[in-house]
Backbone as a printed PyTorch tensor [residue, N CA C, xyz], in Angstrom:
tensor([[[ -6.2920,  21.7260,  49.4510],
         [ -7.4360,  20.7110,  48.9690],
         [ -7.4780,  21.1150,  47.9250]],

        [[ -7.9560,  22.4760,  47.4450],
         [ -8.0520,  22.5240,  46.3220],
         [ -7.2140,  22.5980,  45.0980]],

        [[ -6.0860,  22.7480,  45.6960],
         [ -4.8400,  21.9630,  44.6870],
         [ -4.6940,  21.1250,  44.5880]],

        [[ -4.8390,  20.6700,  45.4320],
         [ -5.2650,  19.2330,  44.8800],
         [ -6.2300,  18.6800,  43.7040]],

        [[ -7.3950,  19.0130,  43.5900],
         [ -8.2510,  18.5010,  42.7570],
         [ -7.8630,  19.7040,  41.7570]],

        [[ -7.5310,  20.7760,  41.6600],
         [ -7.1520,  21.0680,  40.5960],
         [ -5.9470,  20.5050,  39.8720]],

        [[ -4.8460,  20.2330,  40.6060],
         [ -4.1940,  19.1280,  39.5690],
         [ -4.9940,  17.4660,  39.5810]],

        [[ -5.8110,  17.0800,  40.3580],
         [ -6.3250,  15.7940,  39.5650],
         [ -7.0630,  16.5080,  38.0430]],

        [[ -7.5830,  17.2110,  38.4230],
         [ -8.1820,  17.3400,  37.1130],
         [ -7.5790,  18.2590,  35.9020]],

        [[ -6.2300,  18.5320,  36.3730],
         [ -5.3850,  18.3070,  34.9590],
         [ -5.2430,  17.6820,  34.4440]],

        [[ -4.3520,  16.4300,  35.7220],
         [ -4.1520,  15.3310,  35.3390],
         [ -4.9400,  13.8600,  34.3970]],

        [[ -6.4550,  14.6820,  34.7220],
         [ -7.3630,  13.5200,  33.9230],
         [ -7.7310,  14.6020,  32.3430]],

        [[ -7.4280,  16.0630,  32.2010],
         [ -8.2480,  16.2700,  30.9640],
         [ -6.5680,  16.4310,  30.1320]],

        [[ -5.2070,  16.5290,  30.8450],
         [ -3.9800,  15.7250,  29.6660],
         [ -3.4910,  14.4110,  29.4460]],

        [[ -4.1560,  13.1210,  30.3940],
         [ -4.2170,  12.0510,  30.3660],
         [ -5.3020,  11.9540,  28.8610]],

        [[ -6.5970,  12.3270,  29.1890],
         [ -7.3360,  12.5140,  28.2540],
         [ -7.5290,  12.6520,  27.0320]],

        [[ -6.8050,  14.0030,  26.8880],
         [ -6.0730,  14.4280,  25.4600],
         [ -4.6880,  13.7620,  25.0080]],

        [[ -4.2110,  13.7280,  25.7490],
         [ -2.8840,  12.1320,  25.4500],
         [ -3.4420,  11.1680,  24.5420]],

        [[ -4.7250,  10.8320,  25.2350],
         [ -4.9390,   9.5210,  24.8890],
         [ -5.8490,   9.6950,  23.2140]],

        [[ -6.5720,  10.4860,  23.3240],
         [ -7.0610,  10.9310,  22.3410],
         [ -6.2430,  12.1410,  20.9750]],

        [[ -4.9190,  11.9470,  21.5710],
         [ -3.8240,  12.2660,  20.4930],
         [ -3.3880,  10.9600,  19.4780]],

        [[ -3.0860,  10.2510,  20.6680],
         [ -2.7670,   9.1000,  20.3840],
         [ -3.5730,   8.0220,  19.3720]],

        [[ -4.9020,   7.8930,  20.0270],
         [ -5.8280,   7.2540,  18.9490],
         [ -6.1880,   7.9870,  17.7340]],

        [[ -5.6380,   9.1390,  17.4960],
         [ -6.2470,  10.2090,  16.1350],
         [ -5.3570,   9.4940,  15.3070]],

        [[ -4.0060,   9.6100,  15.7050],
         [ -2.4910,   9.0850,  14.9030],
         [ -2.9630,   8.0090,  14.4940]],

        [[ -2.9200,   7.0350,  15.0920],
         [ -3.2260,   5.6460,  15.1100],
         [ -3.9160,   5.3670,  13.8400]],

        [[ -5.9650,   5.8080,  14.2260],
         [ -6.5530,   5.9060,  13.0740],
         [ -5.6680,   6.4170,  11.7670]],

        [[ -5.1630,   7.4380,  11.6770],
         [ -4.6910,   8.1610,  10.5160],
         [ -3.6450,   7.3770,  10.0450]],

        [[ -2.8450,   6.3830,  10.3610],
         [ -1.4420,   5.9670,  10.1770],
         [ -2.3030,   4.6680,   9.4680]],

        [[ -3.1450,   4.0120,  10.4350],
         [ -3.9380,   2.9100,   9.8100],
         [ -4.4860,   3.1810,   8.1590]],

        [[ -5.0490,   4.5360,   7.8980],
         [ -5.7540,   4.3970,   6.9460],
         [ -4.6650,   4.8640,   5.4780]],

        [[ -3.3570,   5.3090,   6.6050],
         [ -2.4570,   5.7050,   5.2550],
         [ -1.6260,   4.1010,   4.7010]],

        [[ -1.6840,   3.2380,   5.4570],
         [ -1.0620,   2.0610,   5.5410],
         [ -1.7720,   1.3430,   4.4370]],

        [[ -3.3640,   1.4070,   5.0270],
         [ -4.4830,   0.8360,   4.0290],
         [ -4.1870,   1.2320,   2.4460]],

        [[ -4.0970,   2.2260,   2.3040],
         [ -3.8110,   3.3090,   0.9730],
         [ -2.9560,   2.5850,   0.3020]],

        [[ -1.5240,   2.6620,   0.9320],
         [ -0.1650,   1.8550,   0.3010],
         [ -0.5910,   0.5240,   0.1090]],

        [[ -0.9740,  -0.2520,   1.3320],
         [ -1.7440,  -1.4270,   0.8350],
         [ -2.1950,  -1.6800,  -0.7820]],

        [[ -3.4610,  -0.9730,  -0.8920],
         [ -4.4190,  -0.5590,  -1.9390],
         [ -2.8210,  -0.2740,  -3.3980]],

        [[ -2.0970,   0.1130,  -3.6230],
         [ -1.4010,   1.1350,  -4.3620],
         [ -0.1230,  -0.4390,  -4.9950]],

        [[  0.1250,  -1.2830,  -3.3070],
         [  0.7120,  -2.2350,  -3.7230],
         [  0.3620,  -3.6810,  -4.6420]],

        [[ -1.0170,  -3.2400,  -3.6400],
         [ -1.6550,  -4.3010,  -4.9590],
         [ -2.0380,  -3.8340,  -6.2670]],

        [[ -1.6460,  -2.6370,  -6.9860],
         [ -2.4350,  -2.6060,  -8.4110],
         [ -0.9190,  -2.5670,  -8.8930]],

        [[ -0.0590,  -2.1720,  -8.5110],
         [  1.5210,  -2.0280,  -8.4550],
         [  1.7370,  -3.8170,  -8.9540]],

        [[  1.2880,  -4.8580,  -7.9090],
         [  1.9580,  -6.4670,  -8.2730],
         [  0.9430,  -6.6050,  -9.2440]],

        [[ -0.3640,  -5.9160,  -9.6080],
         [ -1.3770,  -6.6240, -10.6070],
         [ -0.5660,  -6.3730, -11.6980]],

        [[  0.2510,  -5.1230, -12.1220],
         [  0.6850,  -4.4200, -12.9710],
         [  2.0160,  -5.1800, -13.7560]],

        [[  2.2770,  -5.5090, -12.6830],
         [  3.2410,  -6.3140, -12.4540],
         [  3.1760,  -7.7180, -13.2520]],

        [[  2.0420,  -8.3700, -12.6420],
         [  1.5780,  -9.5400, -13.1620],
         [  1.2420,  -9.3320, -14.4730]],

        [[  0.4040,  -8.8990, -15.0530],
         [  0.2730,  -8.7750, -16.3550],
         [  0.8260,  -8.6830, -17.0450]],

        [[  2.4760,  -7.9400, -16.7030],
         [  3.3970,  -6.9610, -17.4630],
         [  4.4850,  -8.6740, -18.2600]],

        [[  4.2340,  -9.9170, -16.8130],
         [  4.9660, -10.7850, -17.4830],
         [  4.1760, -11.7620, -18.1840]],

        [[  3.2530, -11.9090, -18.5000],
         [  2.1480, -12.3830, -18.9000],
         [  2.4620, -11.6230, -20.5750]],

        [[  2.7840, -10.7600, -20.6150],
         [  2.5960, -10.4630, -21.9030],
         [  3.7790,  -9.8800, -22.1590]],

        [[  5.0680, -10.1840, -21.3080],
         [  6.2080, -10.3460, -21.9110],
         [  6.1970, -12.3370, -22.4730]],

        [[  5.8260, -12.8960, -22.0820],
         [  5.7310, -14.5960, -22.3510],
         [  5.2440, -14.8190, -23.7390]],

        [[  3.7140, -14.0190, -23.8220],
         [  3.1510, -14.1920, -24.8690],
         [  3.9300, -13.3560, -26.2120]],

        [[  4.9220, -12.2810, -26.3700],
         [  5.5400, -11.6720, -27.2240],
         [  6.1320, -12.5270, -27.1550]],

        [[  7.4050, -12.8550, -26.2610],
         [  8.2390, -13.8550, -26.8610],
         [  7.4340, -15.1350, -27.6370]],

        [[  7.0330, -15.6260, -27.6050],
         [  5.8860, -16.6100, -28.0710],
         [  6.0950, -16.5960, -29.7320]],

        [[  5.2470, -15.1750, -29.4620],
         [  4.8710, -14.6540, -30.9410],
         [  6.3280, -13.7520, -31.5660]],

        [[  7.7070, -13.6240, -31.1940],
         [  8.5050, -13.4480, -31.9360],
         [  8.6560, -14.8250, -32.6450]],

        [[  9.2450, -16.4800, -31.7690],
         [  9.3050, -16.5670, -32.4010],
         [  8.7560, -17.8760, -33.3730]],

        [[  7.0280, -17.5330, -33.0780],
         [  6.3040, -17.7150, -34.3550],
         [  7.2790, -16.6880, -35.3180]],

        [[  6.8820, -16.1130, -35.1040],
         [  7.7900, -14.6440, -36.5690],
         [  9.0730, -15.2800, -37.0950]],

        [[  9.7810, -15.3360, -36.3610],
         [ 11.2630, -16.0810, -36.7280],
         [ 10.6550, -17.2660, -37.6260]],

        [[ 10.1290, -17.9170, -36.6880],
         [ 10.1610, -19.6840, -37.7930],
         [  9.1150, -19.5600, -39.3520]],

        [[  8.4720, -18.9460, -39.2080],
         [  7.4950, -18.2220, -39.9850],
         [  8.7190, -17.4290, -41.3340]],

        [[  9.6720, -16.1400, -40.5310],
         [ 10.2180, -15.9590, -41.5360],
         [ 11.3210, -17.3130, -42.0700]],

        [[ 12.1280, -18.0130, -41.4870],
         [ 12.8070, -19.0750, -41.5280],
         [ 12.0330, -19.8880, -42.2780]],

        [[ 10.2930, -20.3930, -42.6920],
         [  9.3650, -21.5420, -43.2800],
         [  9.2680, -20.5540, -44.7630]],

        [[  9.5450, -19.1780, -44.8130],
         [  9.0730, -18.6250, -46.2970],
         [ 10.5050, -18.5660, -46.9410]],

        [[ 11.3510, -18.0440, -46.8160],
         [ 13.2140, -17.8790, -46.7180],
         [ 13.9250, -19.1800, -46.3770]],

        [[ 13.7210, -20.3920, -47.3200],
         [ 14.9050, -21.5360, -46.7290],
         [ 16.2040, -21.5000, -46.9040]]])
């Protein structure tokens, strides 16, 4: 009978330890995913700003070419 009680206690201890490890790993994974999402958001923001700058630069290049053409017919 003692062996059964010891085995049951060992089973419960193992189950609690395994669940605790799974929960800790899950929390760490969620944290790392959140950090990566924040980095992706920053990256996307930079890409959007670069696109706007490219459009403005293109417009300015066209304006400059037009002004040069007007100045030197």
